[in-house]
C-alpha positions as CSV (number, residue, x, y, z in Angstrom):
1,M,-118.4,-81.8,-42.0
2,K,-115.0,-82.6,-40.0
3,L,-112.6,-81.3,-43.0
4,A,-115.4,-78.4,-43.7
5,V,-114.6,-77.4,-39.6
6,T,-110.9,-78.0,-40.3
7,I,-110.6,-75.4,-43.3
8,L,-112.3,-72.8,-41.6
9,T,-110.2,-72.9,-38.9
10,I,-107.1,-72.9,-41.0
11,A,-108.6,-70.0,-42.6
12,A,-109.4,-68.1,-39.5
13,L,-106.2,-68.7,-37.6
14,A,-104.5,-67.4,-40.9
15,S,-106.4,-64.4,-40.6
16,F,-105.5,-63.4,-37.4
17,P,-102.7,-61.3,-38.2
18,L,-105.0,-59.3,-41.2
19,W,-106.6,-57.6,-38.1
20,L,-105.1,-57.9,-35.1
21,R,-102.0,-55.4,-34.8
22,D,-101.3,-55.4,-31.0
23,P,-97.4,-57.0,-31.5
24,Y,-98.1,-58.5,-27.9
25,L,-101.0,-60.4,-28.4
26,M,-99.2,-61.5,-31.2
27,N,-96.1,-62.6,-29.5
28,A,-98.4,-64.6,-27.4
29,L,-100.3,-66.3,-30.5
30,I,-96.8,-67.6,-31.4
31,T,-95.8,-69.1,-28.2
32,T,-98.8,-70.5,-27.6
33,G,-98.9,-72.1,-31.3
34,I,-95.8,-73.2,-30.5
35,F,-97.0,-75.0,-26.9
36,I,-99.8,-76.2,-28.9
37,I,-97.8,-77.9,-31.6
38,G,-95.5,-79.4,-28.1
39,A,-99.3,-80.5,-26.6
40,M,-100.3,-82.5,-29.9
41,S,-97.0,-84.1,-29.6
42,L,-97.9,-85.2,-25.9
43,N,-101.4,-86.3,-27.3
44,L,-99.9,-89.0,-29.2
45,L,-99.1,-90.8,-26.4
46,L,-101.2,-90.1,-23.6
47,G,-104.1,-89.8,-25.7
48,F,-103.4,-92.1,-28.0
49,T,-101.2,-94.9,-26.1
50,G,-102.5,-93.5,-22.7
51,Q,-99.6,-93.3,-21.5
52,L,-98.8,-90.1,-19.5
53,S,-95.6,-88.4,-20.1
54,L,-94.5,-85.9,-17.1
55,G,-90.9,-85.9,-18.4
56,H,-92.3,-84.3,-21.9
57,I,-91.1,-80.8,-21.3
58,A,-87.5,-82.8,-21.5
59,F,-87.6,-83.5,-25.5
60,F,-88.6,-79.7,-25.8
61,G,-85.9,-78.3,-24.3
62,I,-83.7,-81.4,-26.4
63,G,-84.7,-79.5,-29.7
64,A,-84.2,-76.2,-28.2
65,Y,-80.9,-76.8,-27.1
66,V,-79.3,-79.0,-30.2
67,S,-80.8,-76.2,-33.0
68,A,-79.2,-73.4,-30.8
69,L,-76.5,-74.9,-30.9
70,T,-76.1,-75.4,-34.3
71,S,-76.8,-73.0,-35.8
72,L,-74.3,-70.9,-32.9
73,G,-71.5,-73.5,-33.3
74,F,-69.4,-74.4,-30.6
75,D,-65.9,-75.2,-28.8
76,V,-66.5,-77.8,-26.4
77,G,-63.0,-79.8,-24.5
78,L,-62.5,-83.2,-24.2
79,P,-61.5,-85.7,-21.4
80,G,-57.6,-86.5,-22.7
81,G,-56.9,-83.0,-24.2
82,F,-59.3,-83.5,-27.0
83,R,-62.5,-80.9,-28.1
84,I,-64.8,-80.5,-30.3
85,V,-65.3,-77.7,-32.5
86,H,-68.4,-77.0,-34.4
87,E,-68.7,-74.1,-37.1
88,P,-72.2,-72.3,-37.1
89,W,-74.6,-74.5,-39.9
90,P,-78.1,-72.4,-40.7
91,P,-80.6,-73.2,-38.5
92,A,-82.7,-74.7,-41.0
93,V,-80.3,-77.4,-40.4
94,G,-80.6,-76.9,-37.1
95,F,-84.4,-77.2,-37.2
96,V,-84.3,-81.0,-38.7
97,L,-81.3,-82.0,-36.4
98,A,-83.7,-81.3,-33.5
99,I,-86.4,-83.4,-34.0
100,I,-83.5,-86.1,-35.1
101,V,-82.0,-86.1,-31.5
102,A,-84.6,-85.6,-30.0
103,G,-86.4,-88.4,-31.6
104,L,-83.4,-90.6,-30.7
105,C,-84.4,-89.4,-27.3
106,G,-87.7,-90.6,-27.7
107,Y,-86.4,-93.6,-29.2
108,L,-83.7,-94.6,-25.8
109,V,-86.7,-93.3,-22.8
110,G,-89.3,-95.6,-24.9
111,L,-87.2,-98.8,-25.0
112,L,-86.3,-98.4,-21.2
113,S,-89.4,-97.4,-19.6
114,F,-92.2,-99.1,-21.6
115,R,-91.3,-102.0,-19.8
116,V,-92.4,-100.9,-17.0
117,R,-95.2,-98.9,-17.5
118,G,-98.1,-97.0,-15.3
119,A,-96.4,-95.2,-12.2
120,Y,-93.0,-96.2,-13.2
121,F,-93.1,-95.1,-16.4
122,V,-94.2,-91.6,-15.1
123,I,-91.4,-91.8,-12.9
124,V,-88.7,-92.6,-15.6
125,T,-89.8,-89.6,-18.0
126,I,-89.7,-87.2,-14.6
127,S,-86.3,-88.1,-14.0
128,F,-85.1,-88.5,-17.4
129,A,-86.2,-84.9,-17.9
130,E,-84.4,-83.9,-14.2
131,V,-81.1,-84.9,-15.4
132,V,-81.4,-83.6,-18.8
133,R,-81.9,-80.0,-16.7
134,L,-79.1,-80.7,-14.5
135,V,-76.7,-80.9,-17.7
136,A,-77.7,-78.0,-19.4
137,L,-77.4,-76.6,-16.0
138,N,-74.0,-78.0,-15.4
139,W,-72.2,-77.9,-18.9
140,V,-71.2,-74.1,-18.8
141,E,-68.7,-74.6,-21.9
142,L,-71.5,-75.8,-24.1
143,T,-74.5,-74.4,-22.9
144,Q,-73.2,-71.6,-21.3
145,G,-75.9,-72.8,-18.2
146,P,-77.5,-70.3,-16.4
147,L,-75.9,-67.8,-18.1
148,A,-77.9,-68.9,-21.4
149,L,-77.2,-69.5,-25.1
150,T,-78.0,-65.9,-26.4
151,N,-78.2,-64.5,-29.9
152,I,-80.0,-67.8,-31.3
153,P,-80.4,-66.4,-35.7
154,S,-83.3,-66.6,-36.5
155,I,-84.6,-69.5,-39.2
156,T,-83.8,-68.6,-42.6
157,I,-85.8,-70.2,-45.6
158,G,-84.9,-71.2,-49.3
159,L,-87.3,-69.8,-51.8
160,P,-87.3,-70.6,-55.4
161,A,-85.8,-68.4,-57.6
162,L,-86.5,-66.0,-54.9
163,G,-83.0,-66.2,-53.2
164,S,-83.6,-67.1,-49.0
165,L,-85.7,-65.3,-46.4
166,T,-84.9,-64.7,-42.6
167,L,-87.7,-65.0,-40.5
168,R,-87.2,-62.5,-38.0
169,T,-91.0,-60.2,-37.5
170,K,-93.4,-61.6,-35.8
171,L,-96.1,-61.9,-38.7
172,Q,-93.1,-64.0,-40.4
173,N,-92.9,-66.5,-37.2
174,Y,-96.5,-66.5,-36.8
175,Y,-97.1,-68.0,-40.1
176,L,-93.8,-70.2,-40.2
177,V,-95.2,-71.5,-36.2
178,L,-98.9,-72.2,-38.0
179,A,-97.1,-74.3,-40.9
180,V,-95.9,-76.2,-38.7
181,A,-98.8,-76.6,-36.7
182,V,-100.8,-77.7,-39.7
183,A,-98.1,-80.1,-40.6
184,T,-98.5,-81.7,-37.2
185,Y,-102.0,-82.0,-37.2
186,V,-102.0,-83.7,-40.5
187,L,-99.9,-86.2,-39.6
188,I,-100.8,-87.1,-36.7
189,S,-104.2,-87.8,-38.2
190,R,-103.0,-89.9,-40.8
191,L,-101.0,-92.0,-37.9
192,V,-104.2,-92.1,-35.9
193,H,-106.0,-93.5,-39.3
194,S,-103.6,-95.2,-39.9
195,H,-103.1,-99.3,-39.0
196,F,-100.7,-97.8,-36.4
197,G,-102.9,-95.4,-35.0
198,R,-105.1,-98.5,-34.7
199,A,-102.7,-100.8,-33.2
200,M,-101.9,-97.5,-30.4
201,R,-105.7,-97.6,-30.0
202,G,-105.8,-101.2,-29.1
203,L,-103.2,-101.6,-26.2
204,M,-104.4,-98.5,-24.9
205,E,-108.4,-99.9,-25.0
206,N,-107.3,-103.5,-24.2
207,E,-103.9,-104.6,-24.0
208,T,-104.1,-108.6,-23.5
209,L,-106.0,-108.4,-26.3
210,A,-103.7,-106.3,-28.7
211,V,-101.3,-108.8,-28.1
212,S,-103.6,-111.8,-28.8
213,V,-103.7,-110.3,-32.0
214,G,-100.0,-110.4,-32.7
215,I,-99.0,-106.9,-31.7
216,D,-95.6,-105.3,-30.7
217,V,-96.4,-103.9,-27.7
218,T,-92.8,-102.6,-26.8
219,K,-92.4,-101.9,-30.6
220,T,-95.7,-99.8,-31.1
221,L,-94.9,-97.8,-27.9
222,T,-91.4,-96.9,-28.8
223,L,-92.3,-96.1,-31.9
224,A,-95.1,-93.7,-31.0
225,A,-92.9,-92.5,-28.3
226,V,-90.2,-91.4,-30.8
227,I,-92.8,-89.5,-33.5
228,S,-94.1,-87.3,-30.2
229,A,-90.0,-86.9,-29.2
230,G,-89.6,-85.6,-32.7
231,I,-92.3,-83.4,-32.8
232,A,-91.6,-81.8,-29.4
233,G,-88.0,-81.2,-30.5
234,A,-89.5,-79.2,-33.8
235,A,-91.5,-77.2,-31.6
236,G,-88.8,-76.6,-28.9
237,S,-86.6,-75.6,-31.8
238,L,-88.9,-73.4,-33.0
239,Y,-89.3,-71.7,-29.5
240,A,-85.4,-71.4,-29.9
241,H,-85.3,-69.4,-33.0
242,Y,-88.3,-67.5,-32.5
243,I,-87.3,-66.0,-28.5
244,R,-83.4,-66.2,-29.5
245,I,-82.3,-67.0,-26.1
246,I,-82.3,-70.2,-24.1
247,D,-81.4,-71.2,-20.5
248,P,-82.4,-74.1,-18.5
249,E,-85.7,-72.6,-17.3
250,V,-86.8,-73.9,-20.8
251,F,-86.9,-77.6,-18.8
252,A,-89.0,-76.1,-15.9
253,F,-91.7,-78.8,-14.7
254,I,-94.5,-75.9,-15.0
255,N,-94.1,-76.5,-18.8
256,T,-95.1,-80.2,-19.3
257,V,-98.1,-79.5,-16.7
258,T,-98.9,-76.5,-18.8
259,M,-98.7,-79.4,-21.9
260,V,-100.9,-81.7,-20.3
261,I,-103.1,-79.3,-19.3
262,M,-104.2,-78.2,-22.8
263,V,-104.7,-82.0,-23.7
264,I,-106.8,-83.1,-20.7
265,T,-109.0,-80.1,-21.1
266,G,-109.3,-80.1,-24.8
267,G,-109.8,-83.9,-25.1
268,K,-106.7,-86.6,-25.1
269,G,-107.6,-88.9,-28.2
270,S,-109.0,-86.3,-29.8
271,L,-107.1,-84.2,-32.4
272,A,-108.4,-81.1,-32.2
273,G,-108.3,-81.1,-28.3
274,P,-105.0,-79.9,-27.9
275,V,-105.6,-77.1,-30.2
276,V,-108.9,-76.0,-28.4
277,G,-107.5,-76.4,-25.0
278,G,-104.0,-74.4,-25.9
279,L,-106.1,-71.7,-26.9
280,I,-108.1,-71.4,-24.2
281,F,-105.4,-72.3,-21.3
282,G,-102.4,-70.3,-23.8
283,L,-104.2,-66.9,-23.8
284,L,-106.2,-66.9,-20.8
285,P,-103.3,-65.5,-19.1
286,V,-102.8,-62.9,-21.4
287,F,-106.4,-61.7,-21.1
288,L,-106.2,-62.0,-16.8
289,R,-102.8,-60.1,-16.7
290,P,-104.4,-56.1,-17.5
291,I,-107.3,-57.1,-14.8
292,M,-106.2,-59.4,-12.2
293,A,-103.3,-59.6,-9.5
294,P,-100.6,-62.4,-10.1
295,E,-102.2,-64.4,-7.1
296,A,-105.5,-63.6,-8.4
297,Q,-104.8,-64.8,-12.0
298,W,-103.5,-68.5,-11.2
299,I,-107.3,-68.7,-8.7
300,A,-108.9,-67.8,-11.7
301,Y,-106.5,-69.7,-13.8
302,G,-107.5,-73.2,-12.0
303,G,-110.9,-72.2,-11.3
304,V,-111.6,-72.5,-15.1
305,L,-109.4,-75.4,-15.3
306,I,-111.8,-77.0,-12.4
307,V,-115.2,-75.5,-14.2
308,I,-114.3,-77.3,-17.5
309,L,-113.5,-80.7,-15.9
310,F,-116.9,-81.2,-13.9
311,V,-119.0,-79.6,-16.8
312,L,-116.5,-81.3,-19.1
313,P,-115.1,-84.0,-17.9
314,R,-114.1,-86.0,-21.0
315,G,-112.9,-82.8,-22.7
316,I,-113.9,-79.8,-24.5
317,V,-113.8,-81.2,-28.2
318,P,-115.3,-85.1,-27.2
319,S,-117.8,-83.9,-24.8
320,L,-119.1,-81.3,-27.7
321,A,-119.3,-83.7,-29.7
322,Q,-121.2,-85.9,-27.7
323,R,-123.9,-84.1,-27.4
324,W,-124.0,-82.5,-30.6
325,A,-124.4,-86.2,-31.8
326,K,-127.0,-86.4,-29.1
327,W,-128.9,-83.7,-30.2
328,R,-129.0,-84.3,-34.1
329,S,-130.1,-87.5,-33.3
330,R,-133.3,-86.4,-30.9
331,P,-135.3,-85.3,-33.8
332,R,-134.9,-88.3,-35.9
333,A,-135.6,-90.7,-33.0
334,A,-139.1,-88.7,-32.2
335,G,-140.0,-88.6,-36.7
336,A,-139.3,-92.0,-36.5
337,V,-141.6,-93.0,-33.4
338,S,-144.7,-90.7,-34.5
339,F,-143.9,-92.4,-38.1
340,S,-144.3,-95.9,-36.2
341,E,-147.3,-94.9,-34.5
342,R,-149.4,-93.8,-37.5
343,D,-148.6,-97.0,-39.4
344,V,-150.1,-99.0,-36.0
345,K,-153.0,-97.0,-36.4
346,E,-153.5,-96.5,-39.9
347,N,-153.3,-100.3,-39.8
348,A,-155.6,-101.1,-37.1
């Protein structure tokens, strides 16, 4: 049943460009898809280990800058008169490096901060994001600071026997984002249902018991942070090569809040939660913009968020799944009762 729903959902998403001709809505779907990938990466930490990272946008931004600088090239001076000169590399290489560098940053943050979990971990992640933002803002020779990195080349992929294809159009970028999102979903699904995933859930539900059966807390959480950061870096790379301009505003705290909202409302700890929450809160501003003033849009946005959290406190996907299971079990329970009553009467 779940597999059929997943396949139908992917097929429906793949059909959107066939009938959706509005370039504005296509752009909204692409950017929403990129942030859904980021939300799925955050869900790996928040939903399956219980660790709230309010600096998750740092890994997204690191991926964006690494991929952009790799494909643009740079010439940076160092103390002592040394210089680092990098010639432009293909954007696909930048995509891979974005995942690697973001993952390494996730390793460093996890190694240091998972020794002080809870509120301390939240503070460490926020501080890390702010430090990275300030570096991007002030290291003008490398990042161009507030002037932004511009003319970032589009991603080019090699096709066997067909040469290379540069993904410049919205249609091409939509299917690229969809492919990466599906791959991310499958990867997280495999992780969650593996021994490593059971260790993550064990730590979230009862850390003392998990430690007693031999689960290494720091190692498990750090590895989860590495994978989560790497996926966020991939999303940042897609964003950079699609928008083709990156400035320090990519590290804005509101972007982390957006990912958290997608995860919480969709249902943290569920695979489909960030997708459902992401589609709702990624596209909601697009539909509110033509009919409401900017101030009213934020009020409506907050109102929808509050209603969802009150009506479906566990998130959309887990709450609806729970209600569906109860609805399916009621007829069976009633049938079982009537059958047992009939047997009692017959035996009496």
